[in-house]
C-alpha positions in Angstrom: 92.3 138.3 171.3 90.3 136.2 169.5 92.3 136.1 166.1 95.4 135.6 167.8 93.1 132.4 169.2 92.1 131.5 165.6 95.5 131.6 164.3 97.0 129.3 166.4 94.4 127.1 166.1 94.5 127.4 162.1 98.6 126.8 162.9 98.0 124.0 165.1 95.8 122.3 162.3 98.1 122.7 159.6 100.8 121.1 161.5 98.7 118.1 162.3 97.4 117.7 159.0 100.8 118.1 157.7 102.5 116.2 160.1 99.3 113.2 158.8 100.3 113.6 154.6 104.2 113.1 155.1 103.4 109.7 157.1 100.8 108.5 154.3 103.6 109.6 152.1 106.7 108.0 153.4 105.6 104.5 154.1 107.2 101.9 151.9 104.3 100.0 150.0 105.0 96.4 151.5 107.0 93.1 149.5 106.1 90.4 148.4 108.3 88.1 149.7 109.1 84.4 148.4 110.1 81.3 149.7 113.6 79.9 148.2 114.3 76.5 148.3 117.4 74.1 147.0 117.4 72.2 144.2 118.2 68.6 145.7 121.1 67.4 142.3 122.9 70.8 142.1 122.1 72.8 144.4 120.8 75.9 143.2 118.4 78.6 145.1 115.3 79.1 143.3 111.5 80.4 144.2 109.3 78.0 145.5 107.1 78.3 143.2 108.7 77.8 140.0 110.2 75.0 141.4 109.3 71.2 140.9 108.6 69.2 143.9 108.8 65.3 144.3 108.6 63.4 147.0 109.1 67.3 149.4 111.9 67.1 147.8 112.6 70.8 145.2 114.2 70.7 141.7 115.0 73.5 139.3 114.0 71.4 136.1 112.8 68.3 135.2 116.5 66.5 134.0 117.1 67.0 138.0 114.4 65.1 138.6 114.9 62.3 136.7 118.6 62.2 137.6 117.8 62.1 141.3 115.2 59.1 139.8 117.9 57.5 138.3 120.3 58.0 141.4 117.9 56.5 143.6 117.7 53.2 141.3 
């Protein structure tokens, strides 16, 4: 009788540990998302950290910053 109880406890522990290991393996790594912004001049969508910001407007290149300055004058 004692052997059956020990086998049942061992099986129970095996199932619990196996479940925990599967959960750890199946969790997807978190992806880092970045904010996308739109160029005020041409409308191209680019990552915010790659954009040039001027007066709270975003641009994809220095040429578009200059073009925006000239169009305001």
